[in-house]
C-alpha positions in Angstrom: 13.3 -1.9 -17.0 13.6 -0.1 -13.7 15.1 -0.8 -10.4 12.7 0.2 -7.7 12.2 0.4 -3.9 9.0 -0.6 -2.2 8.1 2.4 -0.1 4.7 1.3 1.4 2.6 -1.9 1.4 -1.0 -2.6 2.2 -2.3 0.7 0.8 -6.0 1.3 1.2 -8.1 2.4 -1.7 -8.1 5.9 -0.2 -4.3 6.0 -0.5 -4.0 5.0 -4.2 -4.3 7.1 -7.3 -7.8 7.3 -8.8 -7.2 5.9 -12.3 -10.8 5.0 -13.0 -10.7 7.1 -16.2 -8.4 4.5 -17.7 -10.7 1.5 -17.2 -13.1 0.4 -19.9 -15.3 -1.6 -17.5 -16.3 0.4 -14.4 -17.3 -2.9 -12.6 -13.8 -4.3 -13.0 -12.3 -1.1 -11.6 -14.6 -1.2 -8.6 -13.7 -4.9 -8.0 -10.0 -4.0 -8.2 -10.3 -1.6 -5.2 -10.6 -4.7 -3.0 -7.0 -5.8 -4.1 -3.7 -5.3 -2.4 -1.6 -2.2 -3.4 1.9 -1.0 -2.8 3.8 2.2 -3.5 7.1 2.0 -5.3 9.8 4.5 -6.1 11.8 4.3 -9.3 15.5 4.3 -8.6 17.0 4.1 -12.0 16.4 2.8 -15.5 18.6 -0.1 -16.5 19.2 -2.2 -19.6 21.5 -4.7 -18.0 21.8 -7.9 -19.9 22.0 -9.6 -16.5 18.3 -8.7 -15.9 16.9 -9.8 -19.3 14.2 -12.5 -19.0 16.3 -15.1 -20.9 19.2 -14.7 -18.4 16.9 -14.8 -15.4 15.2 -18.0 -16.7 18.7 -19.6 -17.2 19.5 -18.7 -13.5 16.4 -20.1 -11.7 13.4 -17.9 -12.5 10.5 -20.2 -13.3 8.5 -17.9 -15.5 8.0 -14.3 -16.6 7.1 -12.2 -13.5 3.6 -10.9 -13.4 4.5 -8.4 -10.7 7.5 -7.1 -8.8 10.0 -9.6 -7.4 13.1 -9.3 -5.3 16.3 -10.5 -7.0 19.0 -11.9 -4.8 
């Protein structure tokens, strides 16, 4: 698990890394280019028990995150 900082939001498809070589279905890759992208910077790796999913669920998180979330 990593702590991160969001550096930029609303990236265009020209600003993202071309990772098309890792997609099995070219059509799905092309469709993904219409999505929303952000750039994050990794700050540090952490294995804190306070950030484990079971602990987060006990303290108000509704389900496992499917993307980044801000913890308060």
